[in-house]
Backbone as numpy.savetxt, mean C-alpha at the origin, in Angstrom:
# Nx Ny Nz CAx CAy CAz Cx Cy Cz
1.76 18.97 -6.62 0.60 18.59 -7.40 0.54 17.08 -7.61
1.69 16.47 -7.92 1.72 15.02 -8.10 1.35 14.31 -6.80
1.79 14.86 -5.68 1.49 14.24 -4.39 -0.01 14.26 -4.12
-0.69 15.34 -4.46 -2.14 15.41 -4.25 -2.87 14.42 -5.17
-2.39 14.27 -6.41 -2.97 13.27 -7.31 -2.80 11.88 -6.72
-1.63 11.63 -6.14 -1.36 10.34 -5.52 -2.35 10.08 -4.38
-2.57 11.07 -3.55 -3.49 10.89 -2.43 -4.92 10.65 -2.91
-5.35 11.36 -3.94 -6.69 11.15 -4.49 -6.83 9.76 -5.10
-5.82 9.33 -5.85 -5.87 8.01 -6.46 -5.90 6.92 -5.39
-5.10 7.09 -4.35 -5.08 6.10 -3.27 -6.42 6.05 -2.55
-7.05 7.19 -2.35 -8.37 7.23 -1.71 -9.39 6.48 -2.56
-9.38 6.72 -3.86 -10.33 6.04 -4.76 -10.06 4.54 -4.76
-8.79 4.16 -4.87 -8.46 2.73 -4.87 -8.89 2.07 -3.57
-8.56 2.67 -2.45 -8.91 2.08 -1.16 -10.42 1.96 -0.98
-11.15 2.93 -1.46 -12.61 2.87 -1.37 -13.16 1.73 -2.22
-12.71 1.64 -3.47 -13.17 0.57 -4.37 -12.75 -0.80 -3.84
-11.52 -0.92 -3.37 -11.03 -2.20 -2.86 -11.80 -2.62 -1.61
-12.14 -1.69 -0.76 -12.90 -2.02 0.44 -14.30 -2.51 0.10
-14.97 -1.82 -0.81 -16.32 -2.24 -1.22 -16.25 -3.60 -1.92
-15.27 -3.79 -2.79 -15.13 -5.07 -3.49 -14.85 -6.20 -2.51
-13.95 -5.97 -1.58 -13.63 -7.00 -0.58 -14.82 -7.37 0.27
-15.57 -6.38 0.69 -16.77 -6.66 1.50 -17.82 -7.39 0.68
-17.99 -7.04 -0.59 -19.00 -7.73 -1.40 -18.59 -9.18 -1.68
-17.31 -9.42 -1.95 -16.84 -10.79 -2.15 -16.98 -11.59 -0.86
-16.61 -10.99 0.26 -16.75 -11.65 1.56 -18.21 -11.97 1.84
-19.09 -11.01 1.61 -20.51 -11.21 1.89 -21.10 -12.31 1.01
-20.70 -12.35 -0.28 -21.23 -13.39 -1.16 -20.78 -14.78 -0.71
-19.59 -14.89 -0.16 -19.12 -16.19 0.33 -19.69 -16.52 1.71
-19.98 -15.51 2.48 -20.42 -15.71 3.87 -21.70 -16.53 3.97
-22.58 -16.39 3.00 -23.87 -17.07 3.05 -23.87 -18.40 2.31
-22.71 -18.86 1.89 -22.60 -20.18 1.25 -22.64 -21.27 2.32
-22.83 -22.51 1.85 -22.88 -23.65 2.78 -21.55 -23.82 3.51
-20.44 -23.64 2.78 -19.11 -23.70 3.37 -18.39 -22.39 3.07
-18.60 -21.36 3.91 -18.04 -20.04 3.59 -16.52 -20.00 3.54
-15.86 -20.74 4.42 -14.40 -20.72 4.43 -13.85 -21.32 3.13
-14.40 -22.43 2.71 -13.96 -23.06 1.47 -14.24 -22.13 0.28
-15.38 -21.47 0.30 -15.71 -20.52 -0.77 -14.69 -19.39 -0.85
-14.31 -18.85 0.30 -13.35 -17.74 0.32 -11.96 -18.18 -0.12
-11.58 -19.40 0.24 -10.23 -19.87 -0.07 -10.10 -20.48 -1.47
-11.17 -21.07 -1.97 -11.06 -21.84 -3.21 -11.63 -21.15 -4.45
-12.48 -20.16 -4.27 -13.06 -19.51 -5.45 -12.15 -18.37 -5.89
-11.72 -18.46 -7.12 -10.87 -17.41 -7.69 -11.28 -17.23 -9.14
-12.42 -16.61 -9.32 -12.99 -16.42 -10.65 -12.55 -15.11 -11.26
-13.22 -14.72 -12.34 -12.87 -13.48 -13.04 -12.95 -12.23 -12.17
-13.89 -12.18 -11.25 -14.03 -11.00 -10.38 -12.81 -10.88 -9.47
-12.43 -11.99 -8.85 -11.26 -11.96 -7.97 -9.99 -11.66 -8.76
-9.89 -12.21 -9.96 -8.71 -11.93 -10.79 -8.64 -10.46 -11.16
-9.78 -9.88 -11.51 -9.82 -8.46 -11.84 -9.32 -7.62 -10.68
-9.83 -7.88 -9.47 -9.42 -7.08 -8.31 -7.99 -7.39 -7.88
-7.53 -8.61 -8.11 -6.13 -8.93 -7.83 -5.22 -8.11 -8.72
-5.51 -8.06 -10.02 -4.66 -7.29 -10.93 -4.82 -5.79 -10.72
-5.98 -5.38 -10.25 -6.14 -3.98 -9.87 -5.20 -3.65 -8.70
-5.07 -4.60 -7.76 -4.15 -4.39 -6.63 -2.70 -4.37 -7.09
-2.34 -5.23 -8.03 -0.97 -5.23 -8.57 -0.68 -3.90 -9.26
-1.63 -3.43 -10.05 -1.46 -2.13 -10.71 -1.33 -0.99 -9.71
-2.12 -1.06 -8.64 -2.04 -0.05 -7.58 -0.65 -0.08 -6.94
-0.13 -1.26 -6.68 1.17 -1.39 -6.03 2.27 -0.82 -6.92
2.25 -1.16 -8.19 3.28 -0.65 -9.12 3.18 0.87 -9.24
1.96 1.38 -9.36 1.77 2.83 -9.45 2.21 3.52 -8.17
1.90 2.92 -7.02 2.30 3.51 -5.73 3.82 3.58 -5.62
4.53 2.54 -6.06 6.00 2.58 -6.02 6.54 3.70 -6.90
5.98 3.84 -8.09 6.41 4.90 -9.00 6.11 6.28 -8.40
4.92 6.45 -7.83 4.56 7.75 -7.23 5.42 8.04 -6.01
5.70 7.02 -5.20 6.58 7.23 -4.05 7.97 7.65 -4.51
8.44 7.06 -5.61 9.75 7.45 -6.14 9.73 8.91 -6.60
8.66 9.31 -7.28 8.56 10.68 -7.78 8.42 11.70 -6.65
7.84 11.30 -5.52 7.61 12.24 -4.41 8.46 11.86 -3.19
9.58 11.20 -3.41 10.39 10.70 -2.31 10.93 11.80 -1.40
11.07 13.00 -1.92 11.58 14.09 -1.07 10.58 14.47 0.02
9.29 14.12 -0.15 8.29 14.37 0.89 8.31 13.31 1.99
8.84 12.13 1.70 8.72 11.00 2.62 9.48 11.19 3.92
10.59 11.87 3.88 11.39 12.03 5.09 11.20 13.35 5.80
10.12 14.06 5.52 9.90 15.38 6.11 9.89 15.30 7.63
10.71 16.11 8.25 10.73 16.20 9.71 11.63 15.19 10.38
12.15 14.23 9.64 13.04 13.24 10.24 14.48 13.64 10.01
15.26 13.53 11.04 16.69 13.79 10.93 17.44 12.60 11.53
18.75 12.61 11.40 19.55 11.53 11.98 19.46 11.53 13.50
19.06 12.66 14.09 18.97 12.76 15.54 17.56 12.45 16.06
16.60 12.18 15.18 15.23 11.91 15.61 15.19 10.70 16.53
14.45 10.83 17.62 14.34 9.73 18.57 15.64 9.40 19.25
16.44 10.41 19.49 17.74 10.17 20.12 18.70 9.43 19.21
18.47 9.55 17.89 19.33 8.87 16.94 18.92 7.43 16.66
17.85 6.97 17.31 17.44 5.58 17.15 16.22 5.39 16.24
15.58 6.47 15.83 14.35 6.35 15.03 14.61 5.65 13.70
15.70 5.93 13.07 16.00 5.34 11.76 17.22 4.43 11.79
17.71 4.15 12.99 18.93 3.35 13.16 18.71 1.93 12.67
19.62 1.29 12.02 20.96 1.66 11.63 21.03 2.28 10.24
19.89 2.37 9.55 19.91 2.88 8.18 20.31 4.34 8.10
20.13 5.09 9.20 20.49 6.51 9.16 22.00 6.72 9.09
22.77 5.68 9.29 24.23 5.80 9.19 24.70 5.90 7.74
23.90 5.37 6.80 24.34 5.35 5.41 23.34 5.99 4.44
22.15 6.32 4.90 21.10 6.84 4.00 20.46 8.09 4.59
19.88 8.89 3.71 19.12 10.05 4.18 17.76 9.57 4.71
17.06 10.44 5.42 15.75 10.05 5.96 14.76 9.75 4.85
14.81 10.48 3.74 13.91 10.21 2.62 14.19 8.83 2.01
15.48 8.47 1.90 15.83 7.16 1.37 15.37 6.04 2.30
15.54 6.24 3.60 15.10 5.25 4.58 13.59 5.05 4.49
12.84 6.14 4.40 11.38 6.03 4.34 10.93 5.39 3.04
11.61 5.68 1.92 11.24 5.06 0.65 11.48 3.55 0.71
12.61 3.14 1.25 12.89 1.71 1.37 11.88 1.05 2.30
11.54 1.72 3.40 10.55 1.18 4.32 9.19 1.04 3.67
8.76 2.03 2.92 7.48 1.96 2.21 7.50 0.83 1.18
8.62 0.67 0.47 8.73 -0.37 -0.55 8.66 -1.76 0.07
9.37 -1.96 1.16 9.36 -3.25 1.83 8.00 -3.54 2.43
7.40 -2.52 2.97 6.08 -2.69 3.60 5.06 -3.08 2.58
């Protein structure tokens, strides 16, 4: 159940973030200097969406931790001839390797 909530929340976040990114891009695109506008303008709207992204990242880490047993489904130490998760498969389970990979990514 928690995993399905996670997927729904991620879908909503990705949809909102995509629309927000396109609207910010479009508003800068028609400026006299669009590149400077995109790089130098960081007003309340951009700050709001930046902190929304930070909140999403923190929530995603917490949800990944809570559902970490799903992350390594189907992976074993022998997957890919033993090279799929190498060298981390020597000291960690597949779920631990996937959680670390998701966190670093």
